[in-house]
Every structure is written in C-alpha cells, then in structure tokens.
N, C-alpha and C positions, 0 to 999 in steps of 0.2 A: 560325620556325624559326631557333637560334645558328646562328653561323658556323663552329664545328668539326662541329656537326650537320650542317649544308648539307654541309660539306667531304666528312663523311665516306658521304654520301649520293651524291656524283657521284663518289666513289674507286670505291665498290663497284660502280657502275654500268660502269664500265670495264671492269670483269672479267665482268660475268657480268651483264649488264646493269641487271638489280631486289633485286640480293639487298638492297644495304645502304637504297636505297630502300625496302622495302618494312619491314623491320626497325624504322629510325628513325622512318618515318610513322605505323605503326601502335603500336608500344611510346611513343615520345613523339610524339604528333600534334602538329602545331604547324600554320601556314601551309599552304594547298595550293602548287600548282603555279605557285606566281608565284614560286618562286625557279627556274623556267626557262621563262624569256619566251615570247613569240610572235617568229617571225622574221617579218614579212612579208613575201611577193612581191615581189618588188624590178623595177622595170624598166629595163635596160641603155640607156645605159651610165650614169646616175644611180642606179642602184639600193641599196641599207642594203649594209655589208660588216663583215666581223667581221675584227679587225686580229689575228692571234695566238691567237685561244680569246678575246677579250675579253665581257664582257656585254652591255659595249654597243657599239653597230655606230659604225665610222668611228675608233677609237681607239686605234690599233695602239700593243705595247710590241715590245719585245727578246723573242727567243727565249732559251728557256730554255740554263742554261750548261749543263745534263746534255748531253755529247755524245754523239751517235748513229751507231751502225754503219752509217746513208746518208751522214751529213759524212764518217768516215773513210776510207767507199769499201770498207766489209765489208759487204755488204748478203747475205741472206740470202732470194735471187728466186725459189728455185726452192724449194716444199717437198718436205720427203722422203712425203710421202702423195698422193694424190688425195682431194678432196675432190667428195663422190658429191652430185650434182645430186638432189632429193628427198628427200633426209636431212633426219628428223625427229626433234630431241632433247628430251624433255621433262625436266621438272623439278620438285621440289618444296624451298620454299626455308621452310625452321624457323630456332628459337632453339630453346638447349639449354633455357633455363628454362622455356619456354611448351609444349613437350611436345607441340606438333600443329603440320601445314603451316600456314604463315600463307598463303604464294600458291604459286599453280604459275606454273613460267613453260616455254614451248616457244621454242625456237630451229629456224628453218629455214632449207635451203639451195635457195631460190627455183628457182632456175634460172642455168647459164652463158650471158652472153650480151653483145652490142655493146652499148657503152654511150658515147657520142660518138665513137666511133672505137676505143675501146679492150677489150678482152676482158676479161671482168669478172665479177663473179660478182655475185648478188642475192640478200642476205643479209637475213631476218625474225627478230624476237623479238617473244613475246606475251606481257605480265605480267596476272593476274588476281589478283586477293585473292581467299582464301574466307573462307566464315563460321567462324566467328563475328566474325574479324577485319575480315569486308569491312562491317559492319554499324559499326564505327569508322571505318573507311578505304576506300571502295571506288573502287577501281582498274582498269583494263581498259585497259592502254597496248600501242601498237604500235611496234617500230621497225623501219625497212628501212637497209639498207646496198648501196651500189654501190660494192664494192672488187674494184682492179686483180687482175686472175688474177694469180698469182704472187706479188710480195710484198704482197698484201692493203693496201695506199695504197688510202687513202678519196676516192673522186672525187663522193661526193656522202652525206648521211647525213638522215635523214629520223627525224625523233620525232611522232606522234600520239596524244598523249595524253588521256585523259579519267579526271579524276580529282575524287570529290567532286560531278559535275555541272559540273565545269569541263573545259572542251576546249582542248587548244592543238594546233595543228597547226604545225610549224615544215620547211624545204624547205632545204640548207644546201649548197652545192657548194662543194665544196676547191679553191683556188685557188692555187698556187703562186709564182707570176709577178705583181709587181707592174705589168707592161702588160698583163695581162689585164684585160679590162673586166669586170664584173658580168653575170653571166647574165640573159637574160630571165625565167627562169622560175623561178626558184630565187635566195637571197638568197647571196652571194658569202662566205665565209669564206675567209680570207688566213691561211694555213699553210704551213710550210715542207715543201719536194718530202718525200713518205717517210710523210707520217703515219696514222697510220690513229685510225678511230672506232671505237667499242666490240666490234662485230660483228668487224670485221675483225682486231682485237688477237687474241680470243679464236683465230679460224681461223690467225692468225700464227703464235702460239705450240704450235697441233697441229703446226704443219708444222719446226718447228726439230728439225734432228737434234742430239739436246740430250746422246750421248757426246761428237759432235767440238765442238759449241757449247756450253759450262756456263754462260754467259749473255748476257743478249742486253740492249739500250739502244731503246725506240722514243718517236717523239713519239706524240702522241695527244690527240684534240680529241672531248671529250665531247658537241658541242652547244652547248657552253655556256661552258667554261675549255677551256686546254690545260696538258697536264702530258705529266713525260716519265714513262717506266716500265722499271724495270730487272727483269726475270726471270733467278733466279738457282737453278741444278739444286740441290736438297739432296740424292734420294736414287733410284736409278733401282728400286726392288725393295720399295716399301711398299705393304701387303694395304690393300685398301679393300671395306668390306661397304657398299651400298648398295642400295634396292630393286631396282634394274635388274638386279644382281646381285655375284659376288666377280671383283674384283680386281687385278692385281698394278698398278701404276702406277709412275708416275716423277711425282716434289715437287717442286715450283717453289713458290719462294716470290717473290712480286711485291711489290717496294718502287717506292712513286709519291710526285713529285716533282712541286709547285710553284713556281716563281718561285724553282729552286736549294734548296728546304729540302725535304728529305724528312718526309710524315706520318706521323708518332712517335702518334696516337691510335690505329690499327691496324695488325694487319696479318694478311697475306693468303695464302694455301695455294692452289694449283691442283694437281688431280690429273687425270695425263692416263695413259690405258688402256695398258699394254705391246705394245698389234698394229696390224696395219696399220690399226684406223680412228682409233687416236688420240684415244680418247674422253674429253670431260670429264667425269670421272664425279663431280667432290668440288670445290667449293670453301669454304674457310672462311675466314670472317673473326673475327678473336679481338679482340674489342672491348675497351673497360674494364670493361662491366657484366654480359659475355655472349658465348659464340659463336656467330656465323649459318653455319649450314650451308646451301648448296645443294647437292642428292642425284640424278644420274642418276634417273629411275625407267622412262622408257622410250628405247629407241636403234631407228630404222626405217627 
C-alpha cells in the first residue's frame, strides 16, 4: 500500500473509524493489516511505549505545531448534549462509482463507568465488509475506546482487527506525563494531554455548540499515528437525506494535519442533525477518484 493511500486510510478512520479503510482496501487492494502493526502487551516498568503516535515504540517526536484549544486554555469540557448509554448507530459505507454498500458500520455507546479512577464512556465500533466486496477483502474489525466523560479525552484505545484471515489485537493506554510508567496490562502511548482517539473525537464533535464555537482544534491518536484535526462550521441548515430519514443538519469541514502539514488528497465533511441527539447522519470524503459516503441507516 502506497504512502498516500495508507495516509488516506488513517485519516478517514479518524472520522468514522472505517470509511476510508473500506474504500481504499476494497477498490485498491494492497498489503493487509501490516500497516497497523500489533502492539504487544507490556509489563511495567519496562514495557514498550509510543512517543506521540510513532509507529515504532520508544522513538518520541515533537508534538505537532498546530496549537490546540487545550493548549490555549479554551477547553470545551462539557458537551451541549447528553450521550445516552446503549445508543446504537448503524451506517452503510458506499462509493459513488460502485452504487452498492461496501461495508456496514455500527457505533455503540456501551456504558458510562469508572475507568482507573475517572468517569468515562466505553465506546465501541464494529466494521464488516459486505458481498460481493467481502470476497475481495474480508474485514471484521472492532474498536474500543475509553474516553473521559465531558471532554472525551482518550484514556485507552483498542483495535481488534480481523482482515483476510489475519488478526491483530492492540491495547494502548494514553499517558501524558513523562514520569508515568508504562501500564502492566497495555502498551503506553505517550501523547499530549487532551488527545482523543477516533471514537472520542466523533462524540466530542457532536457535543460542540457550533453557534458559539465555529472552529475547534483537537489532537488525535489513531492507534498508530498522531494528527491534529481542525473542524470548521460551514452551514447550520443543510438538508440531508439518508436511509435513516430526512434531516436538517450542521455541515462541518474537517481538516487533518500531520507534522504541521495539511493533508491535501481528500476533503472531509461531517453532517450532524440539528436536534437534541446531534446524530452524525452523514460523512463525505471527496477523494481524487470518487466520493465516499458513510450514511446513517438506523439509530436506536
């Protein structure tokens, strides 16, 4: 898989976990899950660590130059909506040139619980390719996030991947202080305070009051690399028609940066319903060769 293709996969995964992964790996088959290496469980205190999202443990780099709201002291700690335990959102991922569903996604709010002393949300996502694309690329992936209630800062991010018969299990605990030792039951990912994982980022964006805050910045770690995400309000009254129904939605542009440079190969748009649920009804990724859409099919 080429460098740009792999980057698109990672970026799109930031937004809705698997949209770009499904498109690029089905339409442009390449090497399997080797681009997301396994993270071995590490005993403390000598366990492997990841420095600010490096692919290789123990090789820290400087944090990205894009200044975050957390660094500026402008946190949006309390979301404007209440996430509901047991919420289940189902999506269909498709590409305009293929006219059929490539994969189905489900995002679940499993529970609110205490996680190592912090009030946290357990968030889950499941991705599965559908026939006939499943015959080309079989994928059954699960992602688990433990994100702090309120600001959705990631505490632990897990990837349990099964692709083309290969399995990868990764459990990474977010650690922001250099003095903290590696945990005994997970790999330490050394990240700046306030870093979110892909699932936490999605919930965080749902909670923003876009009337008062038309632009936000957030550090994001996808289990392999560290990014900066800038989300900008474009419109408050977009008509969106998806299988789950007709919505009036807030349209948000997502800009993604790696090492201070913005990714230019794709443009991302997120649509959130203008009701109390703030549902992510549609994600669009405009790529050089096609437009990928992840549409809400059911919410319960």
